[in-house]
C-alpha positions in Angstrom: 129.5 72.0 98.8 128.4 75.6 98.3 125.7 74.8 95.8 123.4 72.6 98.0 123.7 75.3 100.8 122.7 78.0 98.3 119.7 75.9 97.1 118.8 75.3 100.8 118.9 79.0 101.6 116.8 79.9 98.6 114.2 77.4 99.5 113.9 78.8 103.0 113.8 82.3 101.6 110.9 81.5 99.4 109.1 79.9 102.4 109.6 83.0 104.6 108.2 85.2 101.7 105.1 83.0 101.5 104.6 83.2 105.3 105.4 86.8 105.9 105.3 88.6 102.7 108.7 90.2 103.1 112.3 89.3 104.3 115.2 91.3 105.7 118.8 90.9 104.5 120.1 91.3 108.1 117.7 88.7 109.5 118.5 86.2 106.7 122.3 86.7 107.1 122.0 86.2 110.8 119.7 83.2 110.4 122.0 81.3 107.9 125.3 82.7 109.4 126.5 84.1 106.1 127.4 87.6 104.9 124.8 90.1 103.8 126.4 90.1 100.4 125.7 86.4 100.1 122.0 87.0 100.9 121.8 89.9 98.4 123.1 87.5 95.7 120.4 84.9 96.7 117.7 87.7 96.4 119.0 88.8 93.1 118.7 85.2 91.8 115.0 85.2 92.9 114.4 88.7 91.6 115.7 87.6 88.2 113.2 84.7 88.3 110.5 87.3 89.2 109.7 85.5 92.4 110.3 88.6 94.5 110.8 92.4 94.4 113.9 93.9 95.8 113.5 96.8 98.2 115.9 98.6 100.4 117.2 96.2 103.1 115.4 93.1 101.8 112.7 91.9 99.5 108.9 91.5 99.2 106.9 88.8 97.6 105.6 89.3 94.2 101.9 89.1 94.9 99.4 88.9 92.1 97.4 92.0 91.6 94.1 92.0 93.4 91.4 90.3 91.3 88.9 92.5 89.5 85.8 93.8 91.2 83.5 91.8 89.1 85.4 88.6 90.0 85.4 89.5 93.7 81.6 90.1 93.7 81.0 86.5 92.6 83.5 85.0 95.1 81.7 84.0 98.3 78.7 86.2 97.4 76.5 84.7 100.0 79.0 85.4 102.8 79.7 89.0 101.6 75.9 89.6 101.4 75.4 88.5 105.0 78.3 90.9 106.1 76.6 93.7 104.2 73.3 93.2 105.9 75.0 92.9 109.4 76.8 96.2 108.7 73.6 97.9 107.5 72.0 97.0 110.9 74.4 99.6 112.6 73.3 102.3 110.3 70.5 104.6 111.6 68.4 107.1 109.4 70.0 110.5 109.0 73.5 109.3 109.6 76.6 110.3 107.6 78.5 107.3 106.7 81.6 106.5 104.7 81.8 103.4 102.6 85.1 102.1 101.2 85.3 100.6 97.7 85.2 96.8 97.3 82.9 93.8 96.7 81.9 93.3 100.4 81.1 97.0 100.9 79.1 96.9 97.6 76.8 94.4 99.3 76.5 96.9 102.2 75.4 99.6 99.8 72.7 97.3 98.3 71.4 96.7 101.9 70.9 100.4 102.4 68.8 101.2 99.3 65.6 101.4 101.4 66.9 103.7 104.2 65.8 107.2 104.7 67.8 110.4 104.7 71.3 109.0 104.7 74.4 110.8 103.5 76.9 108.4 101.9 80.5 109.4 101.2 82.3 106.9 99.0 85.3 106.5 96.6 83.4 103.7 94.7 81.7 104.3 91.4 79.4 101.2 91.7 78.4 102.1 95.3 77.7 105.7 94.2 75.5 104.5 91.3 73.7 102.1 93.5 72.7 104.6 96.1 72.3 107.8 94.0 69.2 106.2 92.5 67.6 106.3 96.0 65.9 109.7 96.4 66.4 109.8 100.2 70.1 109.1 100.1 72.5 111.9 99.3 75.8 110.6 97.8 79.1 112.4 97.9 81.7 111.0 95.6 85.3 111.4 96.7 87.7 112.7 94.1 90.8 111.2 92.7 92.2 108.9 90.0 89.9 106.1 89.0 91.5 102.7 89.2 89.9 100.3 86.7 90.5 97.1 88.8 88.5 98.6 91.7 86.3 101.0 89.8 87.1 103.5 92.5 89.0 106.7 93.2 92.5 106.6 94.8 95.3 109.0 95.3 96.2 112.4 96.8 92.9 114.1 95.9 91.1 111.3 97.6 93.2 111.5 100.7 92.8 115.3 101.0 89.0 115.2 100.4 88.6 112.6 103.3 89.5 115.3 105.8 86.5 117.5 104.8 83.6 115.4 106.1 82.6 114.5 109.6 81.4 110.9 109.6 79.3 108.9 112.0 80.4 105.4 110.9 83.1 104.4 108.4 82.9 101.0 106.9 86.3 99.9 105.5 87.6 96.9 103.7 91.0 95.1 103.8 93.2 93.2 101.4 94.1 90.5 103.9 94.6 89.8 107.6 98.1 88.9 108.9 99.2 86.3 111.3 99.4 89.1 113.9 95.8 90.1 113.3 96.8 93.3 111.4 94.6 94.5 108.5 96.7 94.6 105.4 96.6 95.7 101.8 98.3 95.4 98.4 99.9 98.8 98.1 101.0 101.6 100.4 98.5 104.0 98.8 95.6 101.7 99.4 96.7 101.1 103.0 97.2 104.8 103.7 93.8 105.6 102.2 92.1 102.9 104.3 93.9 104.1 107.4 92.5 107.7 106.8 89.0 106.2 106.1 89.1 104.4 109.5 90.2 107.6 111.2 87.4 109.6 109.5 84.5 107.8 111.4 83.4 108.5 114.9 83.3 104.7 115.0 84.6 102.4 112.3 84.0 98.7 111.2 86.2 96.6 109.1 84.3 94.3 106.6 86.2 91.2 105.6 84.9 87.7 104.6 86.7 84.6 105.7 89.0 84.3 102.7 90.9 87.4 103.9 92.3 85.4 106.9 94.1 83.2 104.4 95.3 86.1 102.2 98.7 87.7 102.9 99.2 91.2 101.5 102.3 93.0 102.2 101.3 96.5 103.6 99.9 97.0 107.1 96.9 99.3 107.5 97.5 101.3 110.5 94.5 101.0 112.7 92.7 103.6 114.8 91.3 103.4 118.4 87.8 103.8 117.0 87.5 100.4 115.4 84.2 99.0 116.9 84.5 95.6 115.3 85.5 93.2 112.5 82.5 92.0 110.6 83.0 88.6 109.1 80.8 85.9 107.7 82.5 83.1 109.7 86.0 82.5 111.2 88.1 79.9 109.6 89.6 77.5 112.1 93.2 76.6 112.8 94.8 79.8 111.4 97.2 82.1 113.2 95.4 85.1 111.7 92.1 83.9 113.1 93.5 83.6 116.7 95.3 86.9 116.5 92.3 88.8 115.1 90.0 87.3 117.9 92.6 88.6 120.5 92.7 92.1 118.9 89.3 93.1 117.7 85.6 92.6 118.7 84.5 90.0 116.2 80.9 90.4 114.8 79.6 87.3 113.0 77.2 87.8 110.2 
């Protein structure tokens, strides 16, 4: 009798991980009316199967690493290009702007190559290379450890250097959008860095194509009060994340 019950619990635990990205031992014990030790044993089984990662008080889903930048550039290139052009329409000559790393923000950089007297601050090597070839654009590269997957700087040095620059507009990406409308990311470091990027701008825009509404990444990016809009190519229908995002943020369709 115990074995079917255990199998049933594990099935529901996997479903909860897929939906929410994490689970709590206390919540699961209450839900199934079993002890916390029983839930810990269930989680250990799934951990041994590499289907989750154990953390204090619960577990998180074992998400695949974010695809490489070159892969992301090719994915929905038309939609991301439209987002880049729309974002560029908010940039005026002589502004100081901050551009986050990522495939969508790279399309923004390409849309800015003809602009005059811009100062661009970025942690992205491809964005810096794209814009430093334009004589009228001054590029400031944020320091930090270069992550090969993103071709961009992350880390303590990047976080510290963000505090030194007054920024007119910050353009920031996200790993996903939760069912509550939160912007999320793959790691605590990336989420914290993007939080500080959002705060750095007098105003900030989040750039995310429609695929991010279906992508569940585990770490919340703490928002700031200065977010002027979420720029998207189009809104997917019938998703909780779409409804929640529309309720929380000004949506700008590209």
